[in-house]
LUMKEGU-758489 format. One line per field, with one value per residue (C-alpha): residue number from 1; z, x, y; residue in one letter. Coordinates in Angstrom, 1 decimal. Example, Ala and Ser with C-alpha at 12.3 -4.5 7.8 and 13.67 -1.06 7.14 Angstrom:
2
nr	c(1	2) .
w	c(7.8	7.1) .
u	c(12.3	13.7) .
v	c(-4.5	-1.1) .
rest	c(a	s) .
! end
This chain:
521
nr	c(1	2	3	4	5	6	7	8	9	10	11	12	13	14	15	16	17	18	19	20	21	22	23	24	25	26	27	28	29	30	31	32	33	34	35	36	37	38	39	40	41	42	43	44	45	46	47	48	49	50	51	52	53	54	55	56	57	58	59	60	61	62	63	64	65	66	67	68	69	70	71	72	73	74	75	76	77	78	79	80	81	82	83	84	85	86	87	88	89	90	91	92	93	94	95	96	97	98	99	100	101	102	103	104	105	106	107	108	109	110	111	112	113	114	115	116	117	118	119	120	121	122	123	124	125	126	127	128	129	130	131	132	133	134	135	136	137	138	139	140	141	142	143	144	145	146	147	148	149	150	151	152	153	154	155	156	157	158	159	160	161	162	163	164	165	166	167	168	169	170	171	172	173	174	175	176	177	178	179	180	181	182	183	184	185	186	187	188	189	190	191	192	193	194	195	196	197	198	199	200	201	202	203	204	205	206	207	208	209	210	211	212	213	214	215	216	217	218	219	220	221	222	223	224	225	226	227	228	229	230	231	232	233	234	235	236	237	238	239	240	241	242	243	244	245	246	247	248	249	250	251	252	253	254	255	256	257	258	259	260	261	262	263	264	265	266	267	268	269	270	271	272	273	274	275	276	277	278	279	280	281	282	283	284	285	286	287	288	289	290	291	292	293	294	295	296	297	298	299	300	301	302	303	304	305	306	307	308	309	310	311	312	313	314	315	316	317	318	319	320	321	322	323	324	325	326	327	328	329	330	331	332	333	334	335	336	337	338	339	340	341	342	343	344	345	346	347	348	349	350	351	352	353	354	355	356	357	358	359	360	361	362	363	364	365	366	367	368	369	370	371	372	373	374	375	376	377	378	379	380	381	382	383	384	385	386	387	388	389	390	391	392	393	394	395	396	397	398	399	400	401	402	403	404	405	406	407	408	409	410	411	412	413	414	415	416	417	418	419	420	421	422	423	424	425	426	427	428	429	430	431	432	433	434	435	436	437	438	439	440	441	442	443	444	445	446	447	448	449	450	451	452	453	454	455	456	457	458	459	460	461	462	463	464	465	466	467	468	469	470	471	472	473	474	475	476	477	478	479	480	481	482	483	484	485	486	487	488	489	490	491	492	493	494	495	496	497	498	499	500	501	502	503	504	505	506	507	508	509	510	511	512	513	514	515	516	517	518	519	520	521) .
w	c(6.2	3.2	1.5	-1.8	-1.5	-4.8	-5.8	-8.6	-9.8	-13.0	-11.8	-13.1	-10.9	-10.3	-12.1	-9.3	-6.0	-3.6	-3.3	-1.5	-2.1	-0.3	-0.2	-0.8	-3.3	-5.0	-4.9	-6.5	-5.4	-2.9	-1.0	2.4	3.6	6.6	4.2	2.4	5.6	6.5	9.8	10.5	12.8	13.4	13.4	10.5	7.7	4.5	1.6	-2.1	-3.3	-7.1	-9.2	-12.9	-14.9	-18.2	-19.8	-19.0	-16.9	-19.8	-20.7	-18.9	-15.1	-14.9	-12.3	-9.9	-6.5	-4.5	-0.8	2.0	4.9	8.4	11.6	15.0	16.1	16.0	16.0	13.2	9.8	8.6	5.4	5.5	3.7	1.4	-1.8	-5.5	-8.3	-11.9	-13.8	-17.0	-19.9	-17.7	-16.8	-13.8	-10.5	-7.4	-4.0	-3.1	-0.6	2.2	4.7	7.1	10.4	11.3	14.5	15.3	15.5	13.0	10.0	6.5	3.2	-0.2	-1.3	-4.9	-5.3	-8.8	-9.9	-12.7	-13.8	-15.3	-17.7	-15.8	-15.9	-14.3	-11.6	-10.3	-7.3	-5.1	-2.0	0.3	3.9	5.8	9.1	12.2	12.9	10.8	9.0	9.6	6.9	6.7	5.8	5.0	4.6	4.4	4.6	5.0	8.1	8.6	11.6	10.9	8.5	9.3	6.6	5.3	3.7	2.4	4.1	1.7	-0.3	0.0	0.1	1.7	1.1	3.2	1.6	3.0	0.0	-2.2	-0.1	0.3	-0.4	-0.4	1.8	-0.4	2.3	5.9	8.8	11.5	11.5	14.6	15.7	14.6	14.7	13.9	13.7	13.1	11.1	13.6	17.1	17.1	19.1	22.7	24.9	24.6	20.8	19.2	16.1	16.3	14.0	13.8	11.6	10.0	8.4	6.3	7.6	11.2	13.6	15.2	18.5	16.8	17.7	18.3	19.7	19.7	22.0	21.9	23.2	21.5	17.9	18.2	19.4	19.0	19.8	20.2	22.4	19.9	17.1	14.5	12.5	8.7	6.0	2.2	0.9	3.9	3.0	4.8	5.6	8.1	9.6	11.1	13.2	14.5	18.2	19.9	16.7	16.7	15.6	13.5	10.8	8.8	7.5	9.3	8.7	9.5	9.8	10.7	10.8	8.8	10.2	7.5	8.2	5.5	6.0	3.0	2.1	2.2	1.0	-1.9	-1.2	-3.2	-5.2	-7.2	-6.9	-10.6	-12.8	-15.0	-18.7	-20.1	-23.6	-23.4	-21.9	-19.1	-16.5	-12.9	-10.4	-8.2	-5.2	-6.3	-4.5	-4.1	-7.2	-9.5	-12.6	-14.9	-18.2	-21.6	-21.6	-19.6	-19.1	-17.0	-14.4	-14.0	-10.6	-10.0	-8.6	-7.9	-7.5	-6.0	-6.9	-7.3	-6.7	-5.0	-6.8	-5.2	-6.8	-5.5	-7.8	-6.6	-8.3	-10.8	-14.4	-15.5	-17.2	-19.9	-19.1	-17.2	-16.2	-16.4	-14.2	-14.9	-13.2	-15.7	-15.4	-17.6	-20.0	-20.6	-19.1	-16.3	-15.3	-12.4	-13.7	-11.9	-13.6	-12.2	-14.4	-14.6	-11.2	-9.2	-7.5	-6.5	-8.2	-7.6	-9.5	-7.5	-7.6	-10.5	-9.9	-11.8	-11.1	-11.1	-11.9	-10.7	-12.3	-13.9	-14.2	-12.6	-12.8	-13.2	-16.4	-16.7	-19.9	-20.2	-22.1	-23.7	-22.4	-18.6	-16.3	-15.2	-11.8	-9.5	-8.6	-5.4	-5.0	-3.1	-4.0	-2.4	-3.0	-2.0	-1.3	-0.2	3.5	4.4	5.4	8.7	10.6	14.0	15.0	18.2	20.4	18.6	15.3	11.8	9.1	5.6	2.8	-0.5	-4.0	-3.2	-5.8	-5.4	-5.4	-2.7	1.0	3.0	6.5	8.5	12.0	13.2	16.5	18.8	17.4	13.9	10.4	7.6	4.2	1.4	-1.9	-5.3	-3.8	-5.3	-3.2	-0.1	1.3	4.8	6.4	9.9	11.5	14.8	17.3	16.0	12.5	9.0	6.1	2.8	0.0	-3.4	-6.7	-5.4	-7.1	-5.2	-2.3	-0.6	2.9	4.6	8.1	9.7	13.1	15.7	14.6	10.9	7.5	4.5	1.2	-1.6	-5.0	-8.3	-7.2	-8.9	-7.2	-4.2	-2.7	0.9	2.6	6.1	7.9	11.2	14.0	13.0	9.4	6.0	3.0	-0.4	-3.3	-6.4	-10.0	-9.4	-12.4	-12.4	-13.1	-9.9	-7.8	-4.5	-3.5	0.0	1.4	4.8	6.3	9.7	11.1	8.5	9.4	6.5	2.9	3.4	3.4	0.5	-0.9	-4.0	-5.4	-8.5	-9.5	-12.1	-9.5	-6.5	-5.9	-2.4	-0.9	2.5	4.2	7.4	10.4	10.2	12.6) .
u	c(6.1	4.3	1.1	-0.4	-4.2	-6.0	-9.3	-11.6	-15.2	-17.1	-19.4	-19.4	-18.3	-20.9	-20.4	-22.0	-22.2	-19.3	-19.3	-17.4	-16.1	-13.8	-10.1	-9.7	-11.8	-14.7	-18.4	-20.6	-19.9	-22.4	-23.0	-23.1	-19.5	-20.4	-21.6	-18.2	-16.1	-13.5	-11.8	-8.0	-6.9	-3.2	-1.2	0.8	0.6	-1.4	0.5	1.2	-2.3	-2.6	-5.7	-6.4	-9.5	-10.6	-10.6	-10.1	-12.6	-13.0	-11.7	-11.5	-11.4	-13.1	-11.4	-11.9	-10.2	-9.7	-9.0	-8.6	-11.1	-10.5	-12.5	-11.2	-13.6	-17.2	-15.9	-16.3	-15.0	-12.1	-10.2	-6.6	-3.5	-3.5	-5.1	-4.7	-6.5	-7.0	-6.8	-8.5	-6.9	-5.3	-6.2	-4.0	-2.9	-0.9	0.2	3.5	4.5	1.9	1.5	-1.4	-1.0	-3.7	-4.4	-6.4	-10.1	-9.9	-12.2	-11.3	-13.0	-12.1	-13.8	-14.3	-15.2	-16.0	-15.3	-17.1	-19.3	-16.7	-17.5	-18.6	-15.7	-14.7	-12.0	-9.4	-7.2	-4.5	-2.5	0.1	-0.3	3.0	2.5	4.4	5.0	6.9	4.9	1.5	-0.9	-4.6	-7.8	-10.5	-14.2	-17.5	-20.9	-24.6	-26.2	-29.6	-32.0	-33.0	-30.7	-27.3	-24.9	-21.5	-18.7	-15.2	-12.4	-11.8	-13.8	-17.6	-20.5	-22.5	-24.7	-26.9	-25.1	-21.6	-20.2	-21.0	-18.7	-15.6	-12.0	-8.8	-5.8	-2.7	0.1	0.7	0.4	-2.0	-5.2	-5.9	-7.2	-10.8	-12.2	-15.8	-17.7	-21.4	-23.1	-26.0	-26.6	-28.2	-31.2	-32.1	-30.2	-29.8	-30.0	-26.6	-24.6	-22.0	-19.0	-16.8	-13.9	-14.5	-12.0	-13.4	-16.9	-15.9	-16.1	-12.9	-12.1	-11.8	-15.2	-16.7	-20.2	-21.6	-24.6	-27.1	-25.8	-22.5	-21.3	-17.8	-16.0	-12.8	-11.0	-7.3	-6.7	-7.1	-4.7	-5.8	-3.2	-4.0	-2.3	-2.1	-5.3	-7.5	-11.1	-11.9	-15.2	-16.7	-20.1	-22.3	-25.3	-28.1	-28.8	-32.2	-33.7	-31.9	-34.1	-31.4	-29.1	-27.0	-23.5	-20.5	-17.0	-14.6	-10.9	-8.5	-4.7	-2.8	0.6	2.5	5.0	7.1	7.7	6.5	3.6	0.0	-3.2	-5.6	-8.8	-12.0	-14.4	-17.6	-20.9	-21.5	-21.3	-18.2	-18.9	-17.8	-17.0	-16.0	-12.9	-14.0	-12.7	-13.2	-11.8	-9.0	-11.1	-14.7	-18.0	-21.1	-22.8	-19.8	-20.4	-17.8	-17.6	-16.0	-14.9	-11.6	-11.7	-14.9	-13.0	-9.8	-8.5	-5.2	-2.0	1.5	5.0	4.9	5.2	2.1	2.4	0.9	-2.5	-4.8	-8.2	-11.2	-14.1	-17.6	-17.2	-15.0	-14.7	-15.3	-13.0	-10.8	-11.9	-10.4	-10.5	-7.3	-7.2	-4.5	-3.6	-3.6	-1.2	-1.5	-3.9	-1.6	-1.4	1.1	3.2	0.8	-1.4	-3.5	-5.4	-8.2	-8.7	-10.6	-11.8	-10.0	-11.7	-8.5	-5.3	-2.5	0.3	3.2	6.4	5.3	5.4	5.3	5.8	3.4	4.6	3.1	-0.3	-0.6	-4.2	-4.7	-7.4	-8.2	-8.9	-10.6	-10.3	-12.4	-11.1	-13.3	-16.6	-16.2	-19.1	-20.3	-18.9	-18.2	-14.7	-13.0	-9.4	-6.6	-3.1	-0.1	1.1	4.8	7.0	10.6	10.9	13.0	16.6	17.4	20.5	21.9	24.7	26.6	27.9	30.4	29.8	29.0	26.9	26.4	24.3	23.9	22.5	20.5	18.5	14.7	14.5	17.1	17.1	20.1	20.9	23.8	25.0	27.9	29.7	30.9	33.5	33.2	32.5	30.4	29.9	27.8	27.0	25.4	23.9	21.8	19.5	20.0	23.1	24.3	27.3	28.3	31.3	33.0	34.1	36.8	36.6	35.9	33.9	33.4	31.3	30.7	29.0	27.6	25.5	22.9	23.3	26.4	27.6	30.6	31.5	34.5	36.0	37.2	39.9	39.8	39.2	37.2	36.9	34.7	34.1	32.4	31.2	29.0	26.3	26.5	29.6	30.8	33.8	34.7	37.6	39.0	40.2	43.1	42.9	42.5	40.5	40.1	38.0	37.6	36.2	34.8	33.0	29.3	29.3	31.0	28.5	30.5	33.7	35.1	38.2	39.5	42.6	43.7	46.3	49.0	52.5	54.5	54.2	54.1	51.1	49.0	46.5	44.5	41.8	39.8	36.7	34.0	31.8	34.0	37.1	38.6	41.7	43.0	46.0	46.7	48.4	52.2	53.8) .
v	c(3.1	4.6	3.5	4.6	5.2	4.9	6.5	7.3	6.7	6.9	9.6	13.2	16.0	18.7	22.0	24.1	22.2	21.4	17.6	14.8	11.3	8.7	9.2	5.4	3.7	5.5	6.1	8.8	12.3	13.8	17.0	15.3	14.8	12.5	9.8	9.8	9.7	7.1	6.7	6.8	3.9	4.8	8.0	9.4	11.9	12.2	13.8	13.7	14.5	13.9	14.4	13.5	14.4	12.8	16.2	19.9	21.9	24.3	27.7	31.0	30.7	27.3	25.1	22.2	22.3	19.1	19.4	16.9	17.5	16.2	16.1	15.1	12.4	13.9	17.4	20.0	19.3	21.6	22.2	21.0	22.4	19.4	20.8	21.2	22.9	21.5	24.8	25.8	24.0	21.4	17.8	17.2	18.8	17.8	19.0	17.3	20.0	20.0	17.2	16.7	14.9	12.5	10.5	7.4	8.4	11.2	11.0	12.2	12.9	14.4	17.6	18.8	22.5	23.9	27.5	29.4	26.4	24.1	21.3	18.2	15.6	12.3	12.4	10.0	10.7	9.3	10.3	8.7	7.7	7.8	6.0	6.9	3.2	0.7	-1.9	-0.2	0.9	1.8	-0.2	2.4	1.5	3.2	1.4	2.2	0.6	-0.9	-0.9	-4.5	-6.3	-7.9	-6.6	-7.5	-5.5	-6.1	-4.2	-1.3	1.2	1.4	-1.0	-3.7	-6.7	-9.0	-12.0	-12.4	-14.3	-11.3	-9.0	-11.1	-10.0	-12.0	-11.2	-11.4	-11.5	-12.3	-9.8	-8.7	-6.7	-4.5	-1.1	-1.3	2.2	3.1	6.4	6.6	9.3	9.3	8.0	4.5	5.8	5.1	2.7	-0.3	0.4	-0.4	-1.3	-4.1	-4.5	-7.6	-8.8	-12.2	-14.6	-17.4	-16.7	-17.0	-14.0	-12.9	-11.1	-7.7	-6.2	-2.7	-2.2	1.4	1.8	4.8	8.1	7.4	7.7	6.3	3.2	1.3	-2.0	-1.5	-4.5	-7.4	-8.3	-10.8	-12.7	-13.1	-15.2	-15.0	-16.5	-15.8	-14.6	-11.4	-9.6	-7.2	-8.0	-5.3	-6.2	-4.0	-4.8	-4.2	-2.7	0.7	3.6	5.1	3.7	6.2	5.5	4.1	5.3	2.4	2.1	-0.7	-1.1	-3.7	-4.6	-6.3	-9.1	-7.5	-3.8	-1.7	-3.9	-2.5	-4.1	-3.4	-5.4	-5.7	-7.8	-7.7	-9.5	-8.7	-11.8	-12.1	-12.3	-15.7	-14.4	-10.7	-9.0	-6.7	-4.3	-3.3	-0.8	-2.2	-1.0	-1.3	-0.5	-2.6	-1.1	-1.7	-3.7	-5.1	-3.2	-3.6	0.1	0.3	4.1	3.8	1.8	3.9	4.8	6.7	5.4	6.8	5.4	1.9	-1.7	-3.9	-7.7	-10.7	-10.7	-13.3	-14.2	-16.1	-17.1	-18.0	-21.4	-23.3	-22.2	-25.8	-28.3	-26.9	-23.3	-20.4	-16.8	-14.7	-11.6	-9.0	-5.8	-2.9	0.0	3.1	1.3	-1.7	-5.2	-5.5	-8.5	-9.2	-12.0	-14.7	-17.5	-19.6	-22.7	-26.0	-27.2	-24.5	-21.6	-19.7	-18.5	-16.1	-14.3	-15.8	-13.8	-11.5	-7.8	-4.5	-0.8	2.1	5.6	8.9	9.6	6.1	4.8	1.4	-1.2	-4.8	-6.8	-10.2	-12.4	-15.6	-18.6	-21.4	-20.0	-20.7	-21.0	-17.6	-16.7	-13.7	-12.6	-11.3	-10.3	-8.7	-7.5	-5.9	-2.3	-2.0	1.0	0.4	1.3	4.3	4.3	2.7	3.9	3.1	5.4	5.1	7.9	10.2	8.3	9.7	8.0	9.6	8.1	10.0	9.8	6.7	4.8	4.9	1.1	0.6	-0.2	0.9	-0.3	1.1	0.2	2.4	1.9	4.7	7.0	5.5	6.8	5.1	6.8	5.3	6.9	6.0	2.9	0.2	-1.9	-4.1	-2.4	-3.2	-1.5	-2.5	-0.6	-1.4	1.2	3.5	2.2	3.6	2.1	3.8	2.4	4.2	3.4	0.2	-2.5	-4.6	-7.0	-5.6	-6.2	-4.6	-5.6	-3.9	-4.8	-2.4	-0.1	-1.3	0.3	-1.0	0.8	-0.5	1.3	0.6	-2.8	-5.3	-7.4	-9.8	-8.3	-9.2	-7.7	-8.8	-7.2	-8.2	-5.9	-3.6	-4.7	-2.9	-4.1	-2.3	-3.5	-1.4	-1.7	-5.2	-6.7	-7.0	-10.7	-11.6	-13.4	-13.3	-11.6	-12.1	-10.5	-11.3	-9.7	-10.7	-8.3	-9.0	-7.7	-9.2	-10.4	-14.2	-16.4	-14.9	-17.4	-16.6	-18.8	-18.0	-20.0	-19.4	-17.6	-17.1	-15.0	-15.4	-13.7	-14.8	-13.3	-15.2	-13.8	-14.0	-16.5) .
rest	c(m	q	q	v	l	i	g	g	v	f	g	l	l	h	a	v	n	t	q	y	s	l	i	s	g	g	i	a	w	t	t	t	k	d	v	r	a	q	t	i	s	t	s	g	k	l	k	n	l	r	v	k	l	n	d	t	p	g	g	g	t	k	t	y	t	f	t	l	h	r	a	v	g	t	g	a	w	a	n	t	a	l	t	c	t	v	a	s	g	a	t	q	a	s	d	t	v	n	e	v	s	v	a	a	g	d	v	v	t	l	e	c	d	p	t	d	t	p	t	a	r	y	a	t	w	t	m	v	f	q	g	d	t	a	n	e	s	l	l	l	l	t	l	p	l	s	t	a	d	t	r	y	a	n	l	q	g	y	g	y	d	v	v	e	n	d	m	r	c	v	c	p	t	s	g	t	i	k	n	l	y	v	q	l	q	v	d	p	g	t	a	p	d	a	h	k	f	t	l	r	i	g	g	v	s	q	a	l	i	v	t	i	t	a	d	n	r	t	g	n	d	t	g	n	d	i	a	v	s	a	g	d	i	l	t	l	i	t	e	p	l	n	t	p	s	s	s	g	t	a	a	v	g	m	t	f	v	a	d	t	d	g	e	s	l	i	l	s	g	s	q	d	d	l	d	n	t	a	t	e	y	s	y	l	i	s	n	h	t	t	t	w	t	t	t	e	a	e	r	y	q	l	g	q	a	c	t	l	k	k	l	y	v	l	l	s	g	t	p	g	a	g	n	k	y	t	l	t	v	r	i	a	g	a	s	s	n	v	v	a	e	v	a	d	t	a	t	t	g	n	s	g	a	l	e	d	t	v	a	n	d	n	y	v	g	l	q	v	v	p	t	s	t	p	t	v	r	d	a	y	w	g	l	v	s	y	i	v	p	p	v	a	q	a	v	g	s	g	a	v	a	i	a	g	t	l	s	s	v	f	r	f	v	q	s	v	g	g	g	s	i	a	i	a	g	l	l	g	r	f	i	k	i	s	v	g	a	g	s	i	a	i	a	g	a	l	g	r	v	l	k	i	a	v	g	d	g	s	i	a	i	a	g	s	l	g	r	k	i	k	i	a	v	g	g	g	a	v	a	m	a	g	t	l	i	a	i	s	e	w	i	a	l	t	l	r	g	l	r	g	g	r	g	l	g	l	t	l	h	k	r	i	l	s	m	t	l	p	r	r	k) .
! end
């Protein structure tokens, strides 16, 4: 499946020094790449790098070049082919050609390299992770460690706190979290010095645990899978064991396996108090230093084509009777359909079935609006980013399946028996064609929710169809449906080996058209 990774930070790029930041989330740019690393937890590809500045780098030959860097475990860092340059006079750049393969245990960071002393600007960025395994996406986190304090972090971006409640995030959908990978910037010290990392749900430690003892810098737990549900409160705890002599930064990665293929997570929160009178804004993926602000442009991050939905919100306390906070996902500087309210004596809320689409290079963020001067609280959240899964086809020996001119919002499933042919063109979404051995099914210019099932040795042809169409054809039969009106809610045709003209029954209802041609006796 594919996952949109969003990034951006209200921190100026350097006009001279090469610097680094996270590929997911955002924190101030720095010259030390190890402290901006994040760890890959499942194999796939990183692609579709897109960058947007708040203004041009300047005239002449002034540019900013952004490049994905990768290291295999604790090996040397290397440039990758995924790179783009924001040229003089431009504000955007992209690389939609190159793809970089990554494996579990690799670490990645984003480099920014200035040329000819460009004007300092703010940058936002995004890329796509295409996992090798269906339903799997990345959770990417970076956090500074301590030699003495137990610390907590949410599961994406950057940051920590010694108070767990200040680093909560909310799971917005059901699935499984697994494959905890950790790489330390520095060795913990001398054995038995160690750092321990544990996933927690609702303040309770789970079985997904990594302990890295001195003389090692990496560790993983690939044997424990932890089920999560919508509304679960998630944190990561890190504990120093035996007073390690070194701390440094940890690059952390986990894998989320969604129950619904195509869903990935955006998780965050802020320990900064909400204002109870002013409209304010935050990043979708914040860091532990993020404050809410009344200037939206200071909290932009960059998205690309996907659907955002299932916004879940947790407050640190109730807004109070007659009061509420309304949190809204912002897309391209405008309020989206994805809205969640927390009112009166509640501490949680969600957006239900509401969703909205993000286009390439849209800014994204989060807005909060107080109503009736609610009690000051903190907010924590999670939402789903969704990309329709790729075409699934099962083709038997000697069979042919062709799908063409497919809509970007569709999902097409084909199952073709041996020696059969299935052709589908100009399709909407949720199309299923199942063809028996030695049969032919052709579907063209289709609407949404179509199912064609063809028995052995049969033919079904469907063209210019509306929505919710079903054609079922028995063995040795023929069915044809063409130019069907869009308001038809269900059309079913069943033909059973007819060898004469008798026995035709036709029933027409307001929402149902049914034709049945029984076998001649």
